[in-house]
C-alpha positions, 0 to 999 in steps of 0.5 A: 500500499505504501510502497514508493510513497516517497515518490509518490509525495514528491510527484504529488508536490510538485503537480500540484503545487502543494508544500510536501509536508501538507501531503504528509500531514494529511497521510499522517491523519488518514492512517491515525484515522483508519487506525483508530477505527479499528483499534477504538477512538480511545486508543493512544496511537501516534502517526509518524512518516519515516522518509528513510523507508517511505512509509508512515508509521503507526505506534500504539501506546498502552499502559502497564496494568495488573488486570486489563479492562480496556485492551485498547488502552492497556496492556498486562505486566506479563504481556508487556515483559514479554517484549521488554523484561523491564517493564513495570507497572504504570509504564506506557509500553508502545508498539509498531502497528503492521498497517498491511492488516488495516485492508482494502477498506481502511487503504480507501478510506486513507486515499479518500482523506488524502485526495479532500486534504490535497483538494483544500490545499490546491483551493487555498492555493488558488485563493493566495494566488488570487486574493491580492489580484483584485483590479488586474487585468488577465488574459486567459483561455476559454475553457468550456461555457456553463449557462451563459457564464464562460469559464476562463483557465489562468494557468492551473487554475479556473476563473468565471466570467458571468453572463452579466459582466460579458459585453452584450451581444459578445460571443466567444470560442473555445480555447480563444484567448480572452482579456479580462478584469478581476472584479472579485477573488471570494471563497465559496463551498466549491472553492475559491471563486475568481469571477471576471468582467469584461464590462467594468470600467477598470478594464478600459483604464487597464488596456490604456495602461497596455498600450499607452506607455504615459498612462503606465508610467504615470505621466497621464492620468485617467481621472474618470471614466464612463462606459455603455459596454460594447457600444460607447465609452468616454474617459477624461485624462490629463497629464503631469507632465506640460509637454505631454498632450494626454489626449494625443497620447492615448490616441496615439499616432494615427489613432493606432492606440486607442484603436487597439483598444477599441478593437478588444472591446469588440469596437466600442467607441471610445472619446478620449476628453481632456480633464479640468477643475472647471466644471462647465469647461469639463462639461463642455468637452463631455458632450463633444462633438456638440457646440455648447453655448451657454451654461447655467451651473448649480453647484450645490444641487450639482445640476446644470442647464446645457443650452446649444443651438437647434442644429446642435440638439441632437449632437448633444442628446445624442442616439437614444440619449446616449452622449449626454448620459455618458457626459453626465456619469463622467462628470458626476452631474445632472445634466439637462440640454436644452435648445438655446432658441426654444429657451428663449422664446419659451421663458416666462414672463413673470421672471425674465428678468431674473434669467439675467442675473449671471448663474441663474437658471429657470429652475432657480428663477422659478424658486425665486419669483415664487418667493416674491423676488421678481427683478434683479433689483428684488434679489441685490437688496433682499438679506442674506438670511431670507434668501437662505430661508427660501427651500432649495437656496442654501447659504453658498448659493444664496451668497452667489445669487446676490453677488451676481444680482449687485453686479448685474445691476451695477452693469445695468 
């Protein structure tokens, strides 16, 4: 049963990538379990792997007594003296057990325990290998399909690309190489699970790091990403070196760098936008290719009204609202697109004068009008605490509104 055991342990360790001592401990534990099943659970038995002989040796220890009441734990003085003439009452006498007496069932039990321990060790190895790789880009090979999920091999391990993390209408072939983003590594009853994604914004960042040396070196930084996987994406970039154009670096010579990323994402169009702290300017860039005429910003509510000429309206909104939706997601503000001509003709007469105050949009003008502020003069001469008390007008906004009204009066 245990011939050439040393060679088997060595081969298992190398093949499975498991520490040899883990296998030896499993083997010792398995044989100890078998021996106790045969001799009694209360028996004092030790299992030790002998590296020289290449076998697991079992030793049973029994106390020397005058009269035996439990053969699993006791041995008579007369029997003990046959093995050791100097044996005395109270001694603990050990004897090597013959493992061949355990039979085929015992060998199978031992094998099952060993294999279970090996499986657990393999699972732990997988978890340890990937637990710190969350957020990394990996390349694997499509191994099989399970109810829409794609099982991908990563070296000796497997990962799951769930159907909800796949780019819409994306298909894979067996043995195809695929790049994906590790979103999670978790333990489960079936072992560790490495979850991949092709829709996560982080995938886009990692692909640009791969294609653009300036990004991987940290000269160009991707500040934010908005994606509708498989259709369109927007990324905002900035450079820490004034000599490096962040947009040009990401586009590459003749667009080769961005096209490599587009190709990997199955034709997903990518808009590359210069990042700026100026929210209004950033929004104008994010809404490209539309040309923006005017922007009204409400910093407290993180909303903005964007006015465009009639011929730019469809460009700003985009097909099925995609352009403005991605722009709003990119800058993390609510954006309301309006036609400049339509808005001017439709401006309600009662608070039309309030709209002349810089920074005041239709919504704010309506709130002020309802609070009995109908003219620029009304707002400029209002007490600050009265403006703050109006629902929807905070302290910061109240100060800004009054200052803008005062400036408007001076220019009038």
